[in-house]
C-alpha positions as a printed Julia matrix, in Angstrom:
118×3 Matrix{Float64}:
 91.11  -22.19  -57.67
 88.99  -20.05  -55.37
 90.59  -16.93  -53.99
 89.15  -14.34  -51.6
 91.14  -11.16  -51.07
 90.03   -8.65  -48.43
 90.93   -4.97  -48.42
 89.81   -1.74  -46.83
 90.93   -2.26  -43.26
 92.78    0.37  -41.28
 92.8     2.51  -38.17
 89.88    4.76  -37.32
 88.63    6.7   -34.31
 85.51    5.63  -32.43
 82.42    6.71  -34.31
 84.2     6.49  -37.64
 83.48    4.36  -40.68
 85.27    1.87  -42.9
 84.22   -0.15  -45.91
 85.73   -3.58  -46.37
 85.84   -5.35  -49.71
 86.39   -8.99  -50.61
 87.35   -9.61  -54.22
 86.48  -13.16  -55.25
 87.85  -15.25  -58.1
 87.13  -18.83  -59.1
 83.7   -18.67  -57.41
 80.49  -16.86  -58.25
 79.32  -14.89  -55.22
 75.66  -15.5   -56.02
 76.14  -19.28  -55.74
 75.73  -19.75  -52.0
 76.1   -17.93  -48.69
 78.86  -15.45  -48.17
 79.8   -13.97  -44.84
 82.11  -11.79  -42.8
 83.77  -13.03  -39.63
 86.17  -11.35  -37.24
 88.68  -12.41  -34.65
 90.25  -10.31  -31.95
 93.49  -11.4   -30.26
 92.87  -14.12  -27.69
 89.3   -14.74  -28.79
 87.5   -17.18  -31.05
 86.46  -16.26  -34.56
 83.06  -14.54  -34.47
 80.45  -14.43  -37.19
 79.52  -10.83  -38.11
 77.14  -10.89  -41.1
 75.85  -13.15  -43.83
 74.15  -12.76  -47.2
 72.31  -15.76  -48.61
 72.19  -16.74  -52.28
 68.74  -15.19  -52.44
 70.0   -11.9   -51.07
 68.67  -12.19  -47.52
 71.01  -10.61  -44.99
 71.62  -11.44  -41.35
 73.69   -9.72  -38.68
 75.14  -10.48  -35.31
 73.38   -8.5   -32.59
 76.62   -6.68  -31.79
 76.73   -5.03  -35.23
 73.06   -4.78  -36.16
 72.14   -1.27  -37.24
 75.78   -0.26  -37.71
 77.14   -2.67  -40.33
 75.78   -3.43  -43.8
 76.77   -6.43  -45.9
 76.29   -6.22  -49.65
 77.33   -7.85  -52.91
 78.45   -6.3   -56.17
 77.57   -9.12  -58.53
 79.07   -7.42  -61.57
 82.44   -7.18  -59.82
 82.06  -10.48  -57.94
 82.89   -8.61  -54.76
 81.5    -8.72  -51.23
 81.44   -5.58  -49.08
 80.99   -4.7   -45.43
 80.13   -1.09  -44.64
 80.94   -0.39  -41.01
 79.6     2.76  -39.36
 79.65    4.04  -35.78
 82.69    1.92  -35.08
 83.54    1.07  -31.48
 86.81   -0.04  -29.88
 85.3    -3.5   -29.42
 85.04   -3.81  -33.22
 88.83   -4.02  -33.36
 89.73   -7.35  -34.96
 91.0    -9.11  -38.04
 88.09   -9.33  -40.47
 87.7   -12.28  -42.83
 85.34  -12.95  -45.69
 84.15  -16.48  -46.33
 82.23  -18.33  -49.02
 80.16  -21.46  -48.74
 80.5   -24.44  -51.07
 76.97  -25.62  -50.33
 73.48  -24.33  -49.69
 73.93  -25.01  -45.97
 76.24  -22.03  -45.34
 79.24  -24.13  -44.46
 82.2   -21.93  -45.16
 84.87  -23.66  -47.17
 86.72  -20.73  -48.65
 88.4   -17.98  -46.6
 90.38  -14.87  -47.26
 93.58  -13.89  -45.49
 91.95  -11.13  -43.47
 92.2    -7.37  -43.12
 92.9    -5.6   -39.83
 90.48   -3.07  -38.39
 91.61   -1.02  -35.4
 89.27    1.39  -33.63
 91.07    3.6   -31.15
 91.24    7.19  -30.02
């Protein structure tokens, strides 16, 4: 059984930083694409960042230069380092794992809340 468990969310002031983690079991994170998504109240889920099986990373324009996605293969854990946070980054953040090489996300975590406010 595949399980993804996010942690590291919280409340931070604008300009602050947080590091999210996604501990994965039942799935090897190097197998296929893994990604972070987010969803703010009243909005659709938004893709934030992706890391391919080969290690290539991709970011949404809204977070490029501020967020960094990475994998700790030894711990089978996905991370999202978030710097220079803005109020518009406030959302529930989810990690996701693909069951195929086409980055179709089958497995999802339960989410961790990030709130950026002064």
